[in-house]
Steps between C-alpha positions, in 0.01 A plus 500: 500500500264429777477144581189383647540182732305192376177457714411131482167578658398654174462142359273414801143411397587472126373173322753225455673453157307247301703194383408260215680176448759611766573814291445835700307759304540840666298749321483877513136604442424304184510141371498394134340162456477316170257217520506264198123489414271260311492367145116552475403195305290305762318518837680609819585196728642483847858494381472843343323629812768384728758702321300822483371471858867485626600796283206691636582394861866636440358831383276523817802428733718758318224764509428439864876585554454849330625388151319604185468188290499556118367166352544411135331183401511422136259306268666274256249529211749396228613140556488162343233346728276791482514531127425120469210541745362808302522311172313192651235745623487675161558833655744784444783440736470857660126473562524147636784616746291805617204267583720262695667784670155630624436173660834493680458859610157408654642194675788712648253770618300225667810390685589863603800528282556872423541601138839601411598853422657406172362203286670498157370268230769333289325585161542884582876462568617341183703806413672481837595137422646603171708769675602229751608260222698779329676606814597133583629454145711820542641360839601177334253320736283383216527403136267505204430198265230450235281770634529384869700679770650271778615601842816311587379293806751239574655682799143580635407131493829403661443741790123434553499124448833312574337178357518524118253228444248651734552841320456341165175346602365832650613692183296263278206484748468883484540542130841614444578235245844382602511282197472789252774457246546862437634554858862521599422350836181294609457749781482806281157656515287701245485873555323536161366219286341459172118458506338195357200505259192632685692650782524882568812662361657836534770656272853505629862544364506127489180441313137453612473318825412519879671521829640205708335437835800578721576819297146629554547505868842642484373793291192558688691511833777730359236730362316511841791526725829558326801281540401326828217400738487435865308179479449270206200288577316214350431114513779289624467271199616809281840547660661338212500570205249799516609711804867415443497597137301824564745605752794409297380690196438825705839470656670435157332800350568757801813371665308532831509189716323337671178586316311419815608563854269210625279246367148366608452165315182365645487120555328286242162354595463126419219249509612158613865592431434625142528867414156670457465554131245479227720238315478276813120539524527577866393868520331634813304810392481806699149560397402153638665557820334836557156329466558308828761686703561870593782670306671556835516121557656445154763771583580345821530157346755646264690706771523278787835346381840608373451702187776322301400137583306283252187344654218263420148622498257297708131594537516439869754783529242752403279378787783538733586845373129610537502371856827686577364821342192479730746461804683802380184701453393405856847602633485824329194589693652454825667778701873487543616246752473614860419858366859578583603844363735460181463123502297504174763719340769250595308219347435693181880581476574129536253415226644753260852376586396145412347613155817704438709187551448324183123549502475238779123487514485174734709685757287797487192296542645329807592840663147614434353183643723497815397857568148385501414740228435873564693758273759241395224284339321806343836623357592169362157452331543826334853437385410162350195645314252278709280815574 
């Protein structure tokens, strides 16, 4: 056998390996990203936008490094809150969801967020959820009771949330009904549940019913990508129970762990310390912001910080972001500093290295500004979707 000596110069000029949350994510040509999408029952607010702008930016950074990004972003159109909203509106749940999704897609397009390659809707994947429930029952990871199929979630809760009281509060907040007397454990979650009067229902081996929320995402991700993904993405407020239970169901079914090599859980947007939410009455709507500010300024407001850090929205922050955007645009119009040959290329490399290092946008902005613009600023603006 002929041995060819390793030539470390072969790696010269290759983009750095992207890290997320301190986890290195080496890739060979392709990245599978599953982004937990919206439940389309209301208008798009800044909290939604923050999550999907960050996911879009990750895709841009990976693509710039030569990686083909396959994005799957689901639509949860069978869910308690959506069914209740559709009922209040007197509209069929699927038509109501389609209209709300249209408005969401319009807002995302205005913000420069690319459409995903795969966009499954939960109502079209009920058969896959039934198959998931049957598989989990066969593995002993779930049990059936009174027409319901429950995933055994105690171990998942213990891993994801060491504080049992906090875990119980979140399980109740996100509709997992820890007080359900049919459960073996409060942290067991519904894979399949019986439908109430007036709710959509599908036939199953356990009776007419509908999927559980976490099971919908697990089934759609498994259908799109098989047993594992490279990045599991979504809002940081969904780490538990949603993301944790989705991953645990997939792992229990397939035996492949971890389900996700890395996670991108975008920080929660707050107003005066309270999470932005319809129930809190503190929504900042994307459509309202777009009337007064360019989309690029809104993107920069979201991105000029650590992606996993919760933050408070302040209207003054948009003015600051718009001013910084203008400075970056001016810098991008300048020639590279001193006109030195290769200097612009070195600055671009530094910008890309900063973004590869846990999507460190503030560091990349500092580099572009210190270089007084030129190609570094032009490249950064493109990578961040600002132009």
